[in-house]
N, C-alpha and C positions, 0 to 999 in steps of 0.2 A: 185116419189122417196121421201122417207121420209127424215126428217131433219137429223136424225142421220146418214143416208147413205150419204147424201150430205156433211156433215161435215167430215165423214170418207174419202170420195173421195178427198175432198179438202186437208185435212191433209195428207192423204196417197199419193196423187200426189206430194205434196211438200216434203214429207218425202222420196219418191222414188227418186225425183230429187236430194235431199240432199245426199242420199245414193250413187247415181251414181257419184255425184261431189266428195264426200269423197273417193269413191273407186278410181276414176281417179287421185285425188290428192295424195292418198297414193301410187298408182302405179308409178306416176311421181317421187315422192320423193324417193321411194324405188329404182327406176332405177338410179336416180341421185347419191344416196349414194352407190349403187352397183358399178357404174362406178368409184367413188372415192375409194371405197374399193379395187377394182381391181388394180387401179393405185398405191395405197398404198402397196398392196401385191407385185406388180412388183418392186417397189422401194426397198422394204425390201429384195427381192430376189437378186437384183443387189448389195445392200449393203453387203449381206451375201457372195456373190461370191467375191466381192472386198476384204472383210476381209479374206476370205479363201486364196485368192491369196497372200495377204500380209503376212499372217501367214506362208504359204508354202514357200515363198521366204526367210523369216526370219529363218525358220527352216533349209532350205537348206544352207544359209550362216553360221548359227551356226554349222551345220555339217561339213562344209568346214574348219571353224576355229578350231573346235575340232580335226579334222583329222590332220591338220597341227601342232597344239599344241602338239598332242600326238607324231607325227613323230619327232618333235624337242626335245621333252622330252626324247624319246628313244635314239636318237643320242647323246644327252648330257650325258645320263647315260652310253652309250657304251664308249664314249671318256674318261669320268671320270674313268670308270672301267679299261680301258686300261692303263691309267696313273698310277692309284693306285695299279694295280696288282703287287704282289711280283714276279710273274713269267714273264720272258721275253724270247722270241724266238730270235734266230739268225736272223739278217737282219731287225729287227724291228727298227723304229725310236727311238732315245734316249729319255730320260725322259723330257728333255727341249722341244723337238719337240712335244711330246705327251701333255705336259702342254699347249703349244700354241693351239693345236687342241681342247683340252678339254675346255679351256677358251673361244675359239671362239664358240664352240657348245653351251656352257652354255649361253653366251651372245646372240647368235642367238635366243635361246629359250626365254630368258628373254625379249628381245626386242619385239619379236612377241607377247608374252603374254601381255606385257604392252600396245601394240598398239591395241589389240583385246579383252581386258578384258571386254569390254562393252557387249560382247556376252555370257559371262559366269556369272552365279549367284555369289553373294558375297561370300557365304560359300565355293564354289569351288575355287574362286580366292584366298582365304586364304590358301587352301590346295596347290594350285599351287605355291604360294609365299613361303610357308614353304618348299616345295619340292626343289625349286631352292636354297634357303638359306642352306638347309641341304646338298645339293650337292656341292655348290660353296665354302662355308667357309673352309671345310677341304682341298679342292683342292688348294685354294689360300694359305693356311698355308703351305702346302707341296711345292707349287711353290716358296714361299719365299726362302726356303732352296735350291731349285734347282738352283737359281740364284747366289748363293755364289760361287765365282771363286776358292778361296783357303780356303776350310773349315778347321776349327780346330776341336779339339775333342768335344767341346761343341756343335758346329754347326752340326757335324756329328750325335751326339746323338739326337739333336733336329730334324734333318732331318728324322731319323728313327722313332721317335715318331710321327711326322706329317704324315709320310708315312703310318704308322700303323693306325692312326686315320682316314686318308682318305679311306683306304681299309675297315675298319670296317664300316664307314659311307655308303660306296657304297654297301657293302654286308649285313649289318644289318639294317640300318636306312632307306635307300632308298626303298627297296622292299615293306614294308608295306604301305609307302606313295604312291608308284606307284599303288599298288593294289586298294587303296581307291580312287585315282584319276580315275583309269580305271572304277571302279564301278559307280562313279559319271558321267563320260562321257557316259557310257552305259545308265544310267538312263535318262540323258538329251536327248539322241537320241531315247529313247523309246525301247531300246534293252536290258533292264535289264533282267538278267537271271531268269528264272522261274524254280521252282522245278518240276521235272517230276515224276509222280507217277507210 
């Protein structure tokens, strides 16, 4: 065997051993990182599922709050409208009784709103607050005159002005506020109306 062949065998043998060791090392490291990667993927999937469950529960709670808020808003509007209506049927409760029902309904709405406003975005909270104020203030003004036991000419005139203002508020001011709130609620619930072509 010539010298150059002996050197090549000696170097080649060592090189082959180094290649085998490098290949085995790379395989072991790759397997180690592969297992870590799989554990990391599993942890990410678990975190994603936990996040999805939390989001789903939050959305469900928000939907419950919105449904109850809307129900109370509608009841308050009905009671205020019944009180402020210039038309009365026979057998209906008198205006004082209707005032009590309207104020109870408005307070029920307002209490629930204040207790659950954390589930509603700030912009919508402002709309809900404006709604209750626009509904409550004319009703309260009218209610002041309803409590007068022996009205004089001035208080009777004030009563009819307050009554008219309450009716106009219920019929003109409240409907656009209610439509805007309904649209916001639909948007929050993901049920915003889409145009059909």
